[in-house]
N, C-alpha and C positions, 0 to 999 in steps of 0.2 A: 655435224654431227650427222652420223647414217644415216640414214633411210630406212627401214625394216622390210622387205619387201611383202612380207606376207599379209603386211598393213596399206599397203602400194596397193597390192593385187585388191586390196577386201576398200582401200575405200576408190578402186576405177571400180567394180565392179558396180554400187555404188549408185553413182553415180549414170552409170550405162542404166542399170533398174529404175532411177527416178526417172529421169528423160524419156522410159519404155513406158512405162506407169504416166506421167505427164500428156505423151502422146497421145495415149489411147480415154483421155480426158478424163483423168483425175489431177484431185488438188490433192500433193503436197501440205502436208498438218506441220512433219515434224520432220526431223533424223537425226537422228542415234541415238533416243528415248532412252533410262537412265531409268528403273530403280532398285530395290536390296533383289528384289530376286532375276536381277536376267535385263536385258534391253531388245528394244525394239528397231532396226535398220531405219523403216519407216512409216512412218502413220502418215495416208493417205483415207482424200474424202471417193468416197465412186458415186452414179448416180444407175439402182439398176433397180430391177422389179424386184420387191419384197413379199416374194408363194407365199408366207406365212401369211398377213396382213394384209395379201389380198392389192396393198397398193403397186400401179399399176412405173410409179418413180418412185422409187424415196431414199433419201440420203442415206448410205451405206459407210460404215468406219470401216477401212478396210487397213487390218495390223499386218506389215508383210515384213520378213526374211529374205536377206537378200547371199542367193549362193553362190561362190567365183571358184569355177576352178581353175588351173592350169593344166592342161595338161588331162592325159584321163586313168596316168597311175593304179591315183588308191579313189577312185567313181570318180561318174560325174557331175556337175553342180546339181544337180534335181535329183541326184541316189543319195548325199548327206545327210536329209530329212528324215530320220530318221527314231521307232523312239526315244529315248529318253529327249533326245531333241523336238520331237514331235510335246510331251509332254513343259520342257520348259515353255515353251513359248507358247503353248496353252496358258501359264499361269500370269506368264508377263502381261501377256492381253486381257488377261481379268483383271490386271492390276493399274492397266492406261484406261478401262475402260470405267475399272470405278473412278480413280480417284478423276479423269475428263468426267463423270457422271454424265456416259452418251445412254438413255433409255433406249437408241433402236436397234435397228440390224448393226451386224457387226461379225465378219470372216475375215480371216486368215490365209494370205498370199505368198506365194517363196516367190521371188525372181529367182532363176536358174541363170549368171551368167556363165554359161564354157567357153576358152581360148585356150590358146593353141599354147606347145612349148613357150614357145617365145612373147607370146602374153595379146598375141591378134585375137580378135576377137571370134566366134567360130559362132557363136548360140545362143538367141537371149530366148527364152521359154519364159513369158506369167501368166502365175498355172493358182487361178481362184479355187478359192473352197478347196487348196492344200493340207490346209487343216485341224482336223471337224475332229467337232465333241466324240468323246470315248460312249 
């Protein structure tokens, strides 16, 4: 069976993202979570201040979109989360928060994985709070 190069690139990017998040101290809770609205690449938990409640150390649910790009002919990985994609991420995130009955703080992060045209890693950028409520 032939492998799909786009799927392979995406899987490689998700693995790099998971390693990056783990190295930053996060715990991976789920990968490729699906619901009728769409999919979350990675669901993680982080400990960070919650300025809304004043808590110094709060458990955050982190819903992560991984964007992987080879080359920049069609824009960089970071530039690929725009407009409609943001709205869809918000909708999928809401589904997860409800399904998990999560009552604490949560956010949507993006991990942008940029590779060169030969598939060699160039950069990984973890963007916290990348998608905000409208």
